MARSEVEX-99583 format. One line per field, with one value per residue (C-alpha): x, y, z; chain; residue number from 1; residue in three letters. Coordinates in steps of 0.25 Angstrom, whole numbers, plus 5000, padded with zeros to 4 digits. Example, Ala and Ser with C-alpha at 12.3 -4.5 7.8 and 13.67 -1.06 7.14 Angstrom:
<sites>
x 5049  5055;
y 4982  4996;
z 5031  5029;
cadena A  A;
num 1  2;
residuo ala  ser;
</sites>
This chain:
<sites>
x 4957  4974  4981  4979  4991  5002  5015  5025  5033  5022  5012  5006  5000  4991  4978  4972  4960  4946  4942  4928  4924  4920  4934  4940  4933  4937  4952  4949  4943  4954  4967  4962  4951  4942  4927  4915  4923  4914  4922  4920  4928  4937  4941  4954  4965  4971  4980  4974  4961  4953  4941  4939  4934  4925  4921  4915  4921  4933  4940  4951  4953  4959  4968  4973  4984  4989  5000  5011  5008  5011  5025  5020  5007  5013  5026  5014  5008  5019  5020  5006  5009  5020  5013  5001  5013  5015  5002  4998  4986  4991  4982  4992  4988  4980  4986  4981  4980  4993  5000  4999  4997  4991  4988  4987  4975  4970  4980  4982  4986  4979  4977  4968  4972  4968  4960  4963  4954  4947  4946  4956  4962  4961  4971  4963  4965  4978  4976  4974  4985  4994  4990  4993  5007  5010  5004  5011  5024  5023  5020  5034  5040  5034  5039  5055  5065  5065  5077  5083  5090  5100  5096  5084  5084  5085  5075  5061  5054  5040  5034  5037  5030  5017  5023  5021  5004  5005  5015  5019  5021  5034  5042  5034  5040  5053  5055  5051  5059  5070  5068  5063  5079  5083  5077  5089  5078  5088  5089  5074  5069  5061  5055  5039  5029  5014  5016  5001  4999  4984  4979  4967  4978  4979  4968  4961  4955  4947  4945  4960  4965  4976  4980  4984  4991  4983  4986  5000  5001  5007  5019  5034  5047  5049  5052  5043  5040  5033  5022  5022  5021  5009  5001  5004  5000  4988  4982  4992  5004  4997  4990  5001  5008  5003  5006  5020  5022  5015  5022  5037  5034  5031  5045  5046  5052  5060  5051  5063  5063  5048  5050  5062  5055  5039  5038  5047  5040  5026  5030  5035  5022  5013  5023  5019  5003  5010  5014  5005  4991  5001  5001  4988  4981  4992  4987  4972  4973  4961  4962  4952  4948  4935  4939  4953  4953  4957  4968  4970  4967  4978  4987  4983  4984  4999  4998  4994  5003  5017  5008  5007  5022  5029  5042  5043  5035;
y 4996  4999  5007  5002  5006  5013  5006  5008  5019  5026  5026  5041  5048  5056  5055  5056  5066  5062  5072  5076  5071  5085  5087  5076  5079  5093  5087  5079  5091  5099  5091  5077  5088  5076  5083  5075  5063  5054  5051  5039  5037  5024  5014  5018  5014  5020  5032  5036  5040  5036  5039  5035  5044  5041  5049  5041  5029  5035  5030  5034  5035  5046  5044  5052  5051  5060  5069  5063  5051  5059  5053  5040  5042  5048  5037  5025  5036  5035  5019  5018  5026  5016  5004  5008  5014  4998  4994  4990  4998  5005  5019  5027  5043  5053  5065  5077  5088  5094  5080  5076  5064  5068  5081  5087  5089  5090  5085  5073  5070  5063  5058  5050  5038  5029  5017  5004  4994  4981  4976  4973  4962  4953  4941  4931  4923  4916  4923  4938  4935  4932  4947  4951  4945  4948  4962  4968  4961  4968  4982  4979  4977  4989  4998  4992  4992  5008  5002  4989  4977  4983  4997  4997  5001  4991  4995  4998  5004  5006  5018  5017  5027  5019  5005  5007  5006  4991  4985  4972  4983  4989  4974  4970  4980  4981  4965  4966  4977  4968  4957  4966  4972  4958  4957  4965  4974  4977  4965  4967  4971  4987  4994  5002  4995  4995  4996  4991  4980  4973  4964  4974  4985  4976  4979  4968  4974  4964  4970  4971  4961  4972  4971  4986  4989  5002  5009  5012  5025  5017  5013  5015  5008  4993  4981  4973  4963  4975  4972  4957  4958  4966  4959  4946  4954  4960  4943  4936  4925  4914  4915  4925  4916  4917  4932  4932  4920  4928  4941  4934  4929  4944  4947  4957  4949  4936  4925  4926  4938  4939  4927  4934  4949  4946  4940  4952  4960  4956  4959  4973  4976  4971  4980  4992  4989  4987  5001  5007  5004  5006  5019  5024  5018  5026  5040  5035  5034  5028  5035  5026  5017  5019  5011  5010  4996  4995  5000  4992  4980  4983  4984  4970  4962  4967  4962  4948  4946  4948  4940  4928  4930  4915  4921  4929  4944;
z 5001  5002  5008  5022  5030  5025  5021  5032  5026  5023  5035  5039  5048  5043  5038  5024  5025  5020  5009  5004  4990  4987  4989  4982  4969  4969  4971  4958  4950  4953  4956  4943  4935  4938  4940  4945  4949  4959  4972  4981  4994  4994  5005  5009  5016  5028  5022  5013  5005  4991  4982  4971  4959  4947  4936  4925  4924  4926  4941  4950  4966  4974  4985  4998  5006  5017  5013  5020  5011  5000  4994  4996  4991  4977  4976  4978  4966  4959  4959  4954  4940  4938  4941  4932  4920  4921  4918  4934  4938  4953  4953  4948  4951  4942  4941  4941  4931  4936  4937  4950  4958  4970  4976  4991  4995  5011  5017  5008  4993  4984  4971  4960  4957  4947  4948  4947  4941  4948  4962  4972  4974  4988  4985  4987  4978  4971  4958  4965  4973  4962  4954  4968  4967  4953  4952  4964  4957  4945  4952  4961  4949  4939  4952  4952  4963  4968  4978  4974  4982  4990  4990  4997  5011  5020  5030  5032  5042  5048  5057  5072  5080  5082  5085  5100  5100  5104  5110  5101  5088  5091  5092  5082  5071  5077  5075  5063  5057  5063  5054  5042  5044  5043  5029  5021  5015  5005  4999  4994  4981  4984  4977  4976  4983  4985  5001  5004  4993  4998  4989  4987  4979  4967  4959  4947  4936  4931  4917  4914  4922  4929  4942  4948  4962  4967  4981  4979  4993  5000  4988  4993  4992  4998  4998  4987  4998  5005  4998  4997  5009  5010  5003  5013  5025  5018  5013  5021  5019  5016  5004  4998  4989  4978  4979  4981  4972  4960  4966  4965  4950  4947  4949  4960  4971  4971  4978  4988  4992  4994  5004  5009  5012  5013  5027  5032  5024  5027  5043  5038  5031  5045  5055  5045  5045  5061  5062  5055  5061  5074  5070  5066  5080  5087  5079  5080  5063  5057  5042  5032  5045  5056  5065  5072  5075  5061  5066  5075  5067  5058  5069  5075  5063  5063  5077  5071  5059  5068  5081  5072  5066  5068  5074  5086  5084;
cadena A  A  A  A  A  A  A  A  A  A  A  A  A  A  A  A  A  A  A  A  A  A  A  A  A  A  A  A  A  A  A  A  A  A  A  A  A  A  A  A  A  A  A  A  A  A  A  A  A  A  A  A  A  A  A  A  A  A  A  A  A  A  A  A  A  A  A  A  A  A  A  A  A  A  A  A  A  A  A  A  A  A  A  A  A  A  A  A  A  A  A  A  A  A  A  A  A  A  A  A  A  A  A  A  A  A  A  A  A  A  A  A  A  A  A  A  A  A  A  A  A  A  A  A  A  A  A  A  A  A  A  A  A  A  A  A  A  A  A  A  A  A  A  A  A  A  A  A  A  A  A  A  A  A  A  A  A  A  A  A  A  A  A  A  A  A  A  A  A  A  A  A  A  A  A  A  A  A  A  A  A  A  A  A  A  A  A  A  A  A  A  A  A  A  A  A  A  A  A  A  A  A  A  A  A  A  A  A  A  A  A  A  A  A  A  A  A  A  A  A  A  A  A  A  A  A  A  A  A  A  A  A  A  A  A  A  A  A  A  A  A  A  A  A  A  A  A  A  A  A  A  A  A  A  A  A  A  A  A  A  A  A  A  A  A  A  A  A  A  A  A  A  A  A  A  A  A  A  A  A  A  A  A  A  A  A  A  A  A  A  A  A  A  A  A  A  A  A  A  A  A  A  A  A  A  A  A  A  A  A  A  A  A;
num 1  2  3  4  5  6  7  8  9  10  11  12  13  14  15  16  17  18  19  20  21  22  23  24  25  26  27  28  29  30  31  32  33  34  35  36  37  38  39  40  41  42  43  44  45  46  47  48  49  50  51  52  53  54  55  56  57  58  59  60  61  62  63  64  65  66  67  68  69  70  71  72  73  74  75  76  77  78  79  80  81  82  83  84  85  86  87  88  89  90  91  92  93  94  95  96  97  98  99  100  101  102  103  104  105  106  107  108  109  110  111  112  113  114  115  116  117  118  119  120  121  122  123  124  125  126  127  128  129  130  131  132  133  134  135  136  137  138  139  140  141  142  143  144  145  146  147  148  149  150  151  152  153  154  155  156  157  158  159  160  161  162  163  164  165  166  167  168  169  170  171  172  173  174  175  176  177  178  179  180  181  182  183  184  185  186  187  188  189  190  191  192  193  194  195  196  197  198  199  200  201  202  203  204  205  206  207  208  209  210  211  212  213  214  215  216  217  218  219  220  221  222  223  224  225  226  227  228  229  230  231  232  233  234  235  236  237  238  239  240  241  242  243  244  245  246  247  248  249  250  251  252  253  254  255  256  257  258  259  260  261  262  263  264  265  266  267  268  269  270  271  272  273  274  275  276  277  278  279  280  281  282  283  284  285  286  287  288  289  290  291  292  293  294  295  296  297  298  299  300  301  302  303  304  305  306  307  308  309  310  311  312  313;
residuo met  ala  asp  arg  phe  ala  ser  pro  asp  his  ala  thr  asp  ala  glu  pro  ala  pro  his  asp  leu  pro  ser  ile  ala  gln  leu  leu  ala  glu  arg  trp  ala  leu  his  ala  val  glu  ile  thr  pro  leu  glu  gly  gly  met  asn  ser  leu  thr  trp  glu  ala  arg  ser  gly  ser  asp  arg  trp  val  met  lys  ala  val  pro  ser  glu  ala  lys  asp  ala  phe  val  phe  gly  leu  asp  leu  ala  lys  arg  leu  glu  arg  ala  gly  ile  pro  ala  gly  ala  pro  val  ala  thr  val  ser  gly  leu  ser  val  val  ser  phe  asp  arg  gln  val  met  ala  leu  leu  arg  trp  val  glu  gly  gly  gly  leu  thr  gly  glu  ser  his  ala  glu  leu  glu  leu  ile  gly  thr  thr  leu  ala  arg  ala  his  arg  thr  leu  gly  met  gln  asn  gly  lys  gly  thr  ala  pro  ala  arg  leu  tyr  leu  pro  ser  glu  his  leu  asp  val  arg  pro  trp  leu  arg  pro  val  ile  thr  lys  val  met  ala  arg  leu  asp  glu  leu  asp  leu  arg  gln  leu  thr  trp  gly  pro  val  his  gly  asp  pro  ala  pro  asp  val  phe  arg  leu  asp  pro  val  ser  gly  val  cys  gly  val  ile  asp  trp  ser  gly  ala  gly  val  trp  pro  arg  ala  tyr  asp  leu  ala  ala  leu  val  met  tyr  arg  gly  ala  asp  ser  met  arg  pro  leu  ile  asp  ala  tyr  val  ala  gly  gly  ala  leu  thr  arg  asp  glu  val  glu  arg  ala  leu  arg  pro  met  leu  asp  tyr  arg  trp  ala  gly  gln  ala  ala  tyr  phe  ala  gly  arg  ile  ala  arg  gly  asp  leu  thr  gly  ile  asp  asp  pro  gly  val  asn  glu  ala  gly  leu  glu  ala  ala  arg  arg  trp  phe  ala  gly  arg  asp  asp  ser  tyr;
</sites>
C-alpha cells in the first residue's frame, strides 16, 4: 500500500468519498469506452480510493482523489507518463476518449492508470535494496532537475495549524525546521520526486525483469534526498546501506550530498508524518482506516523517533 500519508506540501483536509461499483462502471463506459468491466476495490491509502478494473486479460487501476488535490494528482500523472516513455513502468494514465488524463466525478478527480506488472518489493533482502536504489536513481535522473543547485527555494514548510494536539509536537517540529534551515537547501539537488516511496511502490515484473515505480499522486519538487529519507523512514536506517550505495552508484546524487542531507531530510520526513497525523486526529479524519488508533499510532511513531534521537529533541 502506498499513499500512506500526504507529503508535507500536499496534505489535504478533504476525504475521498466512496463510490458504488455500478457508478464506476458507468464512468468507465462513458469516458473511456470500456464496457463489461469487472471492478474490484483495492486496499487504498489514506488520501485516495482505488479499484482494479479488468476486462479479459487487460487490467487497470482506477484512482480517485479529492478535487482539492487535482493539481498535485495531475503533476504526478505527468511524471508517470515521462517515466514510461523512458521505459520505467509507472502507472501512467490512460487517456479518455476525449484525450483527458483525469475526469471530475462526485467532488473527486479520477484517473484510469495502466497496470504495472509484478509484486511490490519489501526491501528485506540485499538484492531488493540494491534494485530499489538503482530504480529510484534512474527515475530521478529521467525526471531531471527542475530546480538546479543555487536556484532552489531556501526553505521547506510544514502545515502548522494542528501542532497543539500534543504538547511535545510544536517544540520538536520548530527545532526540526530550525536545523533544516542550517542546511543550505539551495545547494542541494532539487527535482521532481515521488514523495512517498515505500519499498512496495517498486514492482518487479518476474517475466521481463523490469522494475517499475507506481503511485505518483504524492509527487512534488523537493530535494532528491527527500525520497531517500522516505525509504529510510519506512525500512530503518541500519539496513539501508545497500540501497544508498546503489542509489549513489546510479548517479542521481553524490555520496557527499547524501551524507550531508539525509539526516536533516529524515527528521523533516518524520516531522511531516507527525504534522499529518496530528491534523487527522484534530479533524477526526478516518479516511482509509477503520480505527482511530491508526492515527494515534502514526503520531506515536514520530514521537518515538524524536525521543530516541541521540541529541536534544
